[in-house]
C-alpha positions as a Python dict, from the first residue, in 0.01 Angstrom:
ca = {
    (1, 'M'): (0, 0, 0),
    (2, 'S'): (169, 324, -83),
    (3, 'T'): (196, 636, 171),
    (4, 'Q'): (112, 948, 70),
    (5, 'S'): (489, 1072, 60),
    (6, 'D'): (563, 788, -206),
    (7, 'E'): (332, 1019, -441),
    (8, 'R'): (434, 1370, -412),
    (9, 'F'): (572, 1518, -729),
    (10, 'P'): (858, 1707, -613),
    (11, 'K'): (1065, 1902, -800),
    (12, 'S'): (1349, 1681, -804),
    (13, 'V'): (1147, 1450, -1030),
    (14, 'R'): (1010, 1677, -1308),
    (15, 'L'): (1269, 1796, -1587),
    (16, 'V'): (1248, 2190, -1573),
    (17, 'S'): (1551, 2311, -1775),
    (18, 'P'): (1515, 2366, -2154),
    (19, 'L'): (1890, 2230, -2148),
    (20, 'D'): (1717, 1875, -2048),
    (21, 'F'): (1420, 1922, -2296),
    (22, 'D'): (1690, 1976, -2556),
    (23, 'R'): (1924, 1673, -2465),
    (24, 'V'): (1636, 1440, -2424),
    (25, 'F'): (1445, 1518, -2765),
    (26, 'H'): (1816, 1541, -2937),
    (27, 'E'): (2018, 1237, -2774),
    (28, 'G'): (1700, 1003, -2653),
    (29, 'V'): (1482, 739, -2787),
    (30, 'V'): (1090, 754, -2906),
    (31, 'A'): (823, 578, -2826),
    (32, 'S'): (414, 651, -2943),
    (33, 'D'): (116, 434, -2925),
    (34, 'S'): (-254, 604, -2991),
    (35, 'V'): (-293, 800, -2651),
    (36, 'L'): (95, 924, -2544),
    (37, 'V'): (409, 1002, -2748),
    (38, 'M'): (754, 941, -2495),
    (39, 'H'): (1136, 1058, -2574),
    (40, 'A'): (1382, 917, -2315),
    (41, 'A'): (1727, 913, -2230),
    (42, 'R'): (1935, 816, -1966),
    (43, 'G'): (1978, 1070, -1694),
    (44, 'N'): (2233, 1204, -1447),
    (45, 'Q'): (1995, 1067, -1148),
    (46, 'T'): (1931, 698, -1016),
    (47, 'W'): (1561, 807, -983),
    (48, 'T'): (1306, 883, -1293),
    (49, 'R'): (1256, 1231, -1401),
    (50, 'I'): (951, 1339, -1612),
    (51, 'G'): (895, 1662, -1817),
    (52, 'L'): (537, 1758, -2022),
    (53, 'S'): (505, 1882, -2360),
    (54, 'V'): (145, 1985, -2435),
    (55, 'S'): (136, 2229, -2736),
    (56, 'K'): (-153, 2427, -2816),
    (57, 'R'): (-258, 2209, -3090),
    (58, 'V'): (-388, 1948, -2844),
    (59, 'G'): (-624, 2201, -2753),
    (60, 'N'): (-783, 2499, -2550),
    (61, 'S'): (-581, 2587, -2204),
    (62, 'P'): (-844, 2326, -2014),
    (63, 'I'): (-765, 2072, -2223),
    (64, 'R'): (-397, 2096, -2220),
    (65, 'N'): (-453, 2153, -1835),
    (66, 'R'): (-628, 1835, -1803),
    (67, 'W'): (-383, 1652, -2007),
    (68, 'K'): (-101, 1777, -1761),
    (69, 'R'): (-306, 1649, -1468),
    (70, 'L'): (-335, 1329, -1595),
    (71, 'I'): (17, 1261, -1687),
    (72, 'R'): (121, 1388, -1391),
    (73, 'E'): (-93, 1190, -1209),
    (74, 'A'): (-56, 862, -1372),
    (75, 'F'): (322, 886, -1292),
    (76, 'R'): (282, 1006, -884),
    (77, 'R'): (120, 661, -933),
    (78, 'Q'): (346, 449, -1075),
    (79, 'K'): (705, 624, -1037),
    (80, 'L'): (789, 296, -770),
    (81, 'E'): (731, 51, -1095),
    (82, 'L'): (879, 262, -1397),
    (83, 'P'): (1289, 218, -1531),
    (84, 'L'): (1514, 381, -1292),
    (85, 'G'): (1765, 669, -1433),
    (86, 'I'): (1590, 787, -1737),
    (87, 'D'): (1447, 1114, -1813),
    (88, 'I'): (1151, 1091, -1985),
    (89, 'V'): (936, 1396, -2201),
    (90, 'V'): (546, 1319, -2237),
    (91, 'R'): (346, 1462, -2508),
    (92, 'P'): (12, 1350, -2599),
    (93, 'K'): (-66, 1217, -2912),
    (94, 'R'): (-251, 1415, -3159),
    (95, 'G'): (-624, 1356, -3138),
    (96, 'A'): (-634, 1169, -2865),
    (97, 'V'): (-875, 1175, -2576),
    (98, 'P'): (-785, 1255, -2267),
    (99, 'D'): (-884, 938, -2067),
    (100, 'Y'): (-714, 891, -1757),
    (101, 'E'): (-725, 487, -1769),
    (102, 'F'): (-555, 492, -2111),
    (103, 'V'): (-301, 714, -2029),
    (104, 'F'): (-192, 543, -1712),
    (105, 'A'): (-139, 231, -1901),
    (106, 'S'): (1, 423, -2183),
    (107, 'L'): (300, 565, -1959),
    (108, 'L'): (407, 243, -1817),
    (109, 'K'): (403, 0, -2146),
    (110, 'L'): (595, 285, -2332),
    (111, 'A'): (831, 360, -2040),
    (112, 'M'): (950, -15, -2050),
    (113, 'Q'): (973, 0, -2428),
    (114, 'L'): (1215, 335, -2390),
    (115, 'D'): (1429, 162, -2147),
    (116, 'R'): (1459, -132, -2381),
    (117, 'K'): (1565, 82, -2642),
    (118, 'L'): (1765, 259, -2411),
    (119, 'K'): (1933, -82, -2301),
    (120, 'S'): (1971, -159, -2676),
    (121, 'T'): (2192, 149, -2757),
    (122, 'D'): (2352, 129, -2438),
    (123, 'R'): (2538, -214, -2555),
    (124, 'K'): (2658, -49, -2875),
}
């Protein structure tokens, strides 16, 4: 059973620097499904960090904010199950519907795919 402290969203688990976002976009790998598009790169920390990129093309501000809340909540709820040591940038797939169950399932599935891709590129 998780405690409240396990489900916080402190600054240490967020990508906030434009340099971090650029590094993930340019050096990382990509995975997507019908709900999310995720980019990932190896991080300098032993924990997983997440950044959100929700553009105006997704919709108006209430829709964009809903996407961000859903993605953050899904991350908080499963951060202990996510692969360690990677930085992830998440964005909604164009045309996708902001549904928590889909976001929750998609986040973990794509994070595992990205970890496998990163491990295969680490060996090269």
